[in-house]
VEXDO-915430 format. One record per atom (N, C-alpha, C): residue number from 1; atom name; x, y negated, z. Coordinates in steps of 0.05 Angstrom, whole numbers, plus 5000, padded with zeros to 4 digits. Layout:
BEGIN
<k:NUM; a:CA; x:X; y:Y; z:Z>
...
END
This chain:
BEGIN
<k:1; a:N; x:4321; y:8678; z:7644>
<k:1; a:CA; x:4337; y:8652; z:7644>
<k:1; a:C; x:4364; y:8662; z:7644>
<k:2; a:N; x:4382; y:8649; z:7633>
<k:2; a:CA; x:4410; y:8648; z:7633>
<k:2; a:C; x:4421; y:8632; z:7657>
<k:3; a:N; x:4436; y:8641; z:7676>
<k:3; a:CA; x:4449; y:8624; z:7697>
<k:3; a:C; x:4477; y:8623; z:7695>
<k:4; a:N; x:4484; y:8598; z:7697>
<k:4; a:CA; x:4516; y:8592; z:7701>
<k:4; a:C; x:4527; y:8583; z:7729>
<k:5; a:N; x:4548; y:8596; z:7737>
<k:5; a:CA; x:4557; y:8592; z:7760>
<k:5; a:C; x:4570; y:8565; z:7764>
<k:6; a:N; x:4567; y:8549; z:7785>
<k:6; a:CA; x:4575; y:8521; z:7787>
<k:6; a:C; x:4591; y:8520; z:7815>
<k:7; a:N; x:4597; y:8539; z:7826>
<k:7; a:CA; x:4610; y:8536; z:7854>
<k:7; a:C; x:4594; y:8546; z:7877>
<k:8; a:N; x:4601; y:8541; z:7902>
<k:8; a:CA; x:4589; y:8548; z:7928>
<k:8; a:C; x:4573; y:8528; z:7939>
<k:9; a:N; x:4554; y:8534; z:7954>
<k:9; a:CA; x:4539; y:8513; z:7975>
<k:9; a:C; x:4560; y:8499; z:7989>
<k:10; a:N; x:4581; y:8509; z:8001>
<k:10; a:CA; x:4600; y:8494; z:8015>
<k:10; a:C; x:4616; y:8474; z:8002>
<k:11; a:N; x:4611; y:8475; z:7974>
<k:11; a:CA; x:4629; y:8454; z:7958>
<k:11; a:C; x:4615; y:8425; z:7959>
<k:12; a:N; x:4589; y:8428; z:7966>
<k:12; a:CA; x:4573; y:8404; z:7969>
<k:12; a:C; x:4565; y:8395; z:7998>
<k:13; a:N; x:4576; y:8375; z:8007>
<k:13; a:CA; x:4568; y:8364; z:8033>
<k:13; a:C; x:4540; y:8361; z:8037>
<k:14; a:N; x:4530; y:8363; z:8061>
<k:14; a:CA; x:4501; y:8359; z:8068>
<k:14; a:C; x:4498; y:8329; z:8063>
<k:15; a:N; x:4474; y:8325; z:8050>
<k:15; a:CA; x:4464; y:8298; z:8041>
<k:15; a:C; x:4486; y:8285; z:8023>
<k:16; a:N; x:4497; y:8300; z:8006>
<k:16; a:CA; x:4517; y:8295; z:7987>
<k:16; a:C; x:4513; y:8307; z:7956>
<k:17; a:N; x:4533; y:8301; z:7938>
<k:17; a:CA; x:4531; y:8313; z:7912>
<k:17; a:C; x:4555; y:8320; z:7901>
<k:18; a:N; x:4553; y:8334; z:7881>
<k:18; a:CA; x:4576; y:8341; z:7864>
<k:18; a:C; x:4571; y:8339; z:7835>
<k:19; a:N; x:4586; y:8332; z:7813>
<k:19; a:CA; x:4580; y:8330; z:7788>
<k:19; a:C; x:4589; y:8357; z:7772>
<k:20; a:N; x:4572; y:8366; z:7752>
<k:20; a:CA; x:4581; y:8385; z:7735>
<k:20; a:C; x:4579; y:8374; z:7707>
<k:21; a:N; x:4601; y:8377; z:7689>
<k:21; a:CA; x:4599; y:8368; z:7664>
<k:21; a:C; x:4593; y:8391; z:7648>
<k:22; a:N; x:4568; y:8382; z:7630>
<k:22; a:CA; x:4557; y:8404; z:7611>
<k:22; a:C; x:4557; y:8392; z:7583>
<k:23; a:N; x:4554; y:8407; z:7561>
<k:23; a:CA; x:4551; y:8397; z:7537>
<k:23; a:C; x:4529; y:8376; z:7533>
<k:24; a:N; x:4511; y:8379; z:7551>
<k:24; a:CA; x:4488; y:8360; z:7549>
<k:24; a:C; x:4486; y:8336; z:7567>
<k:25; a:N; x:4515; y:8333; z:7582>
<k:25; a:CA; x:4518; y:8311; z:7596>
<k:25; a:C; x:4527; y:8318; z:7626>
<k:26; a:N; x:4529; y:8300; z:7642>
<k:26; a:CA; x:4537; y:8303; z:7671>
<k:26; a:C; x:4511; y:8310; z:7686>
<k:27; a:N; x:4514; y:8331; z:7701>
<k:27; a:CA; x:4493; y:8338; z:7717>
<k:27; a:C; x:4500; y:8334; z:7747>
<k:28; a:N; x:4485; y:8323; z:7766>
<k:28; a:CA; x:4490; y:8319; z:7796>
<k:28; a:C; x:4474; y:8339; z:7809>
<k:29; a:N; x:4490; y:8351; z:7824>
<k:29; a:CA; x:4479; y:8375; z:7841>
<k:29; a:C; x:4481; y:8365; z:7869>
<k:30; a:N; x:4456; y:8363; z:7884>
<k:30; a:CA; x:4451; y:8354; z:7907>
<k:30; a:C; x:4446; y:8375; z:7929>
<k:31; a:N; x:4454; y:8367; z:7953>
<k:31; a:CA; x:4450; y:8386; z:7977>
<k:31; a:C; x:4437; y:8368; z:7999>
<k:32; a:N; x:4413; y:8379; z:8007>
<k:32; a:CA; x:4400; y:8361; z:8028>
<k:32; a:C; x:4410; y:8367; z:8056>
<k:33; a:N; x:4399; y:8357; z:8075>
<k:33; a:CA; x:4408; y:8361; z:8104>
<k:33; a:C; x:4398; y:8389; z:8113>
<k:34; a:N; x:4378; y:8401; z:8100>
<k:34; a:CA; x:4370; y:8427; z:8109>
<k:34; a:C; x:4377; y:8448; z:8087>
<k:35; a:N; x:4398; y:8442; z:8071>
<k:35; a:CA; x:4410; y:8459; z:8051>
<k:35; a:C; x:4392; y:8466; z:8028>
<k:36; a:N; x:4373; y:8448; z:8022>
<k:36; a:CA; x:4360; y:8454; z:7995>
<k:36; a:C; x:4378; y:8443; z:7975>
<k:37; a:N; x:4379; y:8453; z:7949>
<k:37; a:CA; x:4398; y:8448; z:7927>
<k:37; a:C; x:4380; y:8438; z:7904>
<k:38; a:N; x:4386; y:8415; z:7893>
<k:38; a:CA; x:4371; y:8404; z:7869>
<k:38; a:C; x:4393; y:8394; z:7847>
<k:39; a:N; x:4384; y:8398; z:7822>
<k:39; a:CA; x:4403; y:8386; z:7802>
<k:39; a:C; x:4387; y:8369; z:7780>
<k:40; a:N; x:4396; y:8347; z:7777>
<k:40; a:CA; x:4385; y:8326; z:7758>
<k:40; a:C; x:4407; y:8312; z:7742>
<k:41; a:N; x:4398; y:8301; z:7723>
<k:41; a:CA; x:4416; y:8285; z:7702>
<k:41; a:C; x:4428; y:8262; z:7724>
<k:42; a:N; x:4456; y:8259; z:7716>
<k:42; a:CA; x:4472; y:8239; z:7734>
<k:42; a:C; x:4470; y:8213; z:7723>
<k:43; a:N; x:4447; y:8202; z:7717>
<k:43; a:CA; x:4444; y:8174; z:7709>
<k:43; a:C; x:4416; y:8164; z:7716>
<k:44; a:N; x:4415; y:8140; z:7729>
<k:44; a:CA; x:4390; y:8130; z:7736>
<k:44; a:C; x:4374; y:8123; z:7710>
<k:45; a:N; x:4348; y:8126; z:7712>
<k:45; a:CA; x:4332; y:8117; z:7687>
<k:45; a:C; x:4329; y:8089; z:7685>
<k:46; a:N; x:4336; y:8072; z:7706>
<k:46; a:CA; x:4339; y:8041; z:7702>
<k:46; a:C; x:4361; y:8030; z:7687>
<k:47; a:N; x:4385; y:8033; z:7697>
<k:47; a:CA; x:4409; y:8024; z:7685>
<k:47; a:C; x:4432; y:8042; z:7682>
<k:48; a:N; x:4426; y:8068; z:7684>
<k:48; a:CA; x:4446; y:8089; z:7682>
<k:48; a:C; x:4467; y:8089; z:7702>
<k:49; a:N; x:4460; y:8081; z:7727>
<k:49; a:CA; x:4477; y:8083; z:7752>
<k:49; a:C; x:4483; y:8112; z:7756>
<k:50; a:N; x:4504; y:8120; z:7770>
<k:50; a:CA; x:4513; y:8147; z:7777>
<k:50; a:C; x:4496; y:8156; z:7803>
<k:51; a:N; x:4478; y:8172; z:7796>
<k:51; a:CA; x:4461; y:8179; z:7818>
<k:51; a:C; x:4475; y:8196; z:7840>
<k:52; a:N; x:4499; y:8211; z:7830>
<k:52; a:CA; x:4516; y:8230; z:7849>
<k:52; a:C; x:4528; y:8210; z:7868>
<k:53; a:N; x:4527; y:8186; z:7865>
<k:53; a:CA; x:4543; y:8167; z:7885>
<k:53; a:C; x:4526; y:8155; z:7904>
<k:54; a:N; x:4496; y:8162; z:7898>
<k:54; a:CA; x:4475; y:8150; z:7915>
<k:54; a:C; x:4473; y:8163; z:7944>
<k:55; a:N; x:4455; y:8152; z:7959>
<k:55; a:CA; x:4449; y:8160; z:7987>
<k:55; a:C; x:4426; y:8180; z:7984>
<k:56; a:N; x:4432; y:8204; z:7994>
<k:56; a:CA; x:4409; y:8225; z:7996>
<k:56; a:C; x:4394; y:8224; z:8022>
<k:57; a:N; x:4368; y:8223; z:8020>
<k:57; a:CA; x:4350; y:8220; z:8043>
<k:57; a:C; x:4324; y:8236; z:8038>
<k:58; a:N; x:4324; y:8257; z:8052>
<k:58; a:CA; x:4301; y:8276; z:8051>
<k:58; a:C; x:4304; y:8291; z:8023>
<k:59; a:N; x:4288; y:8287; z:8009>
<k:59; a:CA; x:4291; y:8305; z:7978>
<k:59; a:C; x:4290; y:8283; z:7959>
<k:60; a:N; x:4305; y:8259; z:7964>
<k:60; a:CA; x:4306; y:8236; z:7944>
<k:60; a:C; x:4334; y:8224; z:7947>
<k:61; a:N; x:4343; y:8210; z:7924>
<k:61; a:CA; x:4367; y:8196; z:7925>
<k:61; a:C; x:4363; y:8166; z:7915>
<k:62; a:N; x:4382; y:8148; z:7929>
<k:62; a:CA; x:4375; y:8121; z:7923>
<k:62; a:C; x:4401; y:8115; z:7905>
<k:63; a:N; x:4394; y:8103; z:7882>
<k:63; a:CA; x:4416; y:8096; z:7861>
<k:63; a:C; x:4433; y:8076; z:7874>
<k:64; a:N; x:4461; y:8077; z:7873>
<k:64; a:CA; x:4478; y:8058; z:7885>
<k:64; a:C; x:4479; y:8030; z:7870>
<k:65; a:N; x:4468; y:8030; z:7850>
<k:65; a:CA; x:4466; y:8003; z:7832>
<k:65; a:C; x:4444; y:7982; z:7843>
<k:66; a:N; x:4418; y:7993; z:7837>
<k:66; a:CA; x:4398; y:7975; z:7843>
<k:66; a:C; x:4376; y:7986; z:7861>
<k:67; a:N; x:4384; y:8007; z:7875>
<k:67; a:CA; x:4366; y:8017; z:7895>
<k:67; a:C; x:4340; y:8031; z:7888>
<k:68; a:N; x:4340; y:8040; z:7863>
<k:68; a:CA; x:4318; y:8059; z:7852>
<k:68; a:C; x:4320; y:8084; z:7868>
<k:69; a:N; x:4295; y:8094; z:7878>
<k:69; a:CA; x:4296; y:8121; z:7893>
<k:69; a:C; x:4284; y:8138; z:7871>
<k:70; a:N; x:4299; y:8160; z:7870>
<k:70; a:CA; x:4289; y:8184; z:7852>
<k:70; a:C; x:4285; y:8207; z:7864>
<k:71; a:N; x:4262; y:8221; z:7861>
<k:71; a:CA; x:4257; y:8247; z:7870>
<k:71; a:C; x:4274; y:8268; z:7860>
<k:72; a:N; x:4290; y:8283; z:7879>
<k:72; a:CA; x:4305; y:8307; z:7872>
<k:72; a:C; x:4289; y:8327; z:7862>
<k:73; a:N; x:4261; y:8329; z:7872>
<k:73; a:CA; x:4244; y:8353; z:7862>
<k:73; a:C; x:4233; y:8349; z:7835>
<k:74; a:N; x:4224; y:8324; z:7830>
<k:74; a:CA; x:4210; y:8320; z:7806>
<k:74; a:C; x:4226; y:8303; z:7784>
<k:75; a:N; x:4247; y:8290; z:7794>
<k:75; a:CA; x:4265; y:8269; z:7776>
<k:75; a:C; x:4251; y:8245; z:7772>
<k:76; a:N; x:4227; y:8241; z:7779>
<k:76; a:CA; x:4212; y:8215; z:7779>
<k:76; a:C; x:4220; y:8193; z:7796>
<k:77; a:N; x:4222; y:8170; z:7785>
<k:77; a:CA; x:4224; y:8147; z:7804>
<k:77; a:C; x:4202; y:8143; z:7823>
<k:78; a:N; x:4207; y:8136; z:7848>
<k:78; a:CA; x:4189; y:8134; z:7870>
<k:78; a:C; x:4184; y:8101; z:7874>
<k:79; a:N; x:4158; y:8099; z:7885>
<k:79; a:CA; x:4148; y:8071; z:7892>
<k:79; a:C; x:4140; y:8060; z:7866>
<k:80; a:N; x:4144; y:8032; z:7865>
<k:80; a:CA; x:4132; y:8019; z:7840>
<k:80; a:C; x:4151; y:8021; z:7815>
<k:81; a:N; x:4169; y:8032; z:7819>
<k:81; a:CA; x:4191; y:8037; z:7793>
<k:81; a:C; x:4178; y:8059; z:7778>
<k:82; a:N; x:4183; y:8055; z:7752>
<k:82; a:CA; x:4176; y:8078; z:7730>
<k:82; a:C; x:4201; y:8090; z:7718>
<k:83; a:N; x:4201; y:8115; z:7711>
<k:83; a:CA; x:4221; y:8128; z:7696>
<k:83; a:C; x:4224; y:8155; z:7710>
<k:84; a:N; x:4243; y:8169; z:7693>
<k:84; a:CA; x:4250; y:8196; z:7703>
<k:84; a:C; x:4275; y:8209; z:7689>
<k:85; a:N; x:4288; y:8226; z:7706>
<k:85; a:CA; x:4313; y:8243; z:7695>
<k:85; a:C; x:4301; y:8270; z:7694>
<k:86; a:N; x:4318; y:8286; z:7677>
<k:86; a:CA; x:4315; y:8316; z:7675>
<k:86; a:C; x:4318; y:8328; z:7700>
<k:87; a:N; x:4305; y:8349; z:7709>
<k:87; a:CA; x:4310; y:8365; z:7731>
<k:87; a:C; x:4321; y:8393; z:7717>
<k:88; a:N; x:4341; y:8405; z:7731>
<k:88; a:CA; x:4350; y:8428; z:7721>
<k:88; a:C; x:4347; y:8451; z:7744>
<k:89; a:N; x:4337; y:8474; z:7732>
<k:89; a:CA; x:4332; y:8495; z:7753>
<k:89; a:C; x:4359; y:8506; z:7765>
<k:90; a:N; x:4358; y:8510; z:7792>
<k:90; a:CA; x:4380; y:8516; z:7811>
<k:90; a:C; x:4372; y:8543; z:7823>
<k:91; a:N; x:4390; y:8560; z:7824>
<k:91; a:CA; x:4388; y:8587; z:7838>
<k:91; a:C; x:4411; y:8590; z:7859>
<k:92; a:N; x:4405; y:8598; z:7884>
<k:92; a:CA; x:4425; y:8600; z:7904>
<k:92; a:C; x:4422; y:8632; z:7911>
<k:93; a:N; x:4446; y:8646; z:7908>
<k:93; a:CA; x:4452; y:8675; z:7916>
<k:93; a:C; x:4473; y:8674; z:7936>
<k:94; a:N; x:4460; y:8679; z:7961>
<k:94; a:CA; x:4483; y:8677; z:7986>
<k:94; a:C; x:4492; y:8651; z:7985>
<k:95; a:N; x:4522; y:8648; z:7980>
<k:95; a:CA; x:4534; y:8622; z:7979>
<k:95; a:C; x:4538; y:8608; z:7955>
<k:96; a:N; x:4531; y:8625; z:7933>
<k:96; a:CA; x:4539; y:8619; z:7904>
<k:96; a:C; x:4512; y:8604; z:7890>
<k:97; a:N; x:4522; y:8582; z:7877>
<k:97; a:CA; x:4505; y:8564; z:7863>
<k:97; a:C; x:4504; y:8567; z:7834>
<k:98; a:N; x:4479; y:8570; z:7822>
<k:98; a:CA; x:4477; y:8571; z:7792>
<k:98; a:C; x:4459; y:8553; z:7778>
<k:99; a:N; x:4460; y:8545; z:7756>
<k:99; a:CA; x:4441; y:8524; z:7745>
<k:99; a:C; x:4437; y:8540; z:7718>
<k:100; a:N; x:4413; y:8533; z:7710>
<k:100; a:CA; x:4400; y:8543; z:7680>
<k:100; a:C; x:4409; y:8524; z:7659>
<k:101; a:N; x:4430; y:8526; z:7646>
<k:101; a:CA; x:4439; y:8507; z:7624>
<k:101; a:C; x:4423; y:8511; z:7601>
<k:102; a:N; x:4413; y:8533; z:7593>
<k:102; a:CA; x:4393; y:8538; z:7568>
<k:102; a:C; x:4370; y:8521; z:7573>
<k:103; a:N; x:4358; y:8516; z:7598>
<k:103; a:CA; x:4336; y:8500; z:7606>
<k:103; a:C; x:4339; y:8472; z:7599>
<k:104; a:N; x:4364; y:8467; z:7603>
<k:104; a:CA; x:4376; y:8435; z:7600>
<k:104; a:C; x:4379; y:8434; z:7568>
<k:105; a:N; x:4390; y:8451; z:7556>
<k:105; a:CA; x:4392; y:8447; z:7528>
<k:105; a:C; x:4369; y:8446; z:7510>
<k:106; a:N; x:4343; y:8463; z:7519>
<k:106; a:CA; x:4320; y:8462; z:7507>
<k:106; a:C; x:4305; y:8437; z:7513>
<k:107; a:N; x:4309; y:8426; z:7533>
<k:107; a:CA; x:4297; y:8399; z:7539>
<k:107; a:C; x:4309; y:8377; z:7523>
<k:108; a:N; x:4330; y:8378; z:7517>
<k:108; a:CA; x:4346; y:8357; z:7503>
<k:108; a:C; x:4338; y:8358; z:7474>
<k:109; a:N; x:4329; y:8383; z:7462>
<k:109; a:CA; x:4321; y:8385; z:7436>
<k:109; a:C; x:4296; y:8365; z:7429>
END
């Protein structure tokens, strides 16, 4: 798998997110309270809300527009809601973060 550097762990606050622009669209990269890192599409499957601006709790994020809760692990909507976003593989080497953009491109095809 080809990995693209996207910065360092310290670039993302705990329970926060940062966006990465890619040819396939915006990717939201999240850091949990216990320093797990996840990457998903930065749009809610409900109405396209910016998930990167949502509230991170555990391994989920709540969309700031209509309170849909999305699993950072699977990309699936939780609870009674239905829908999903793409997940992107993330790798951490020391303090450096990498995402697999080729995996993202192959899923878009």
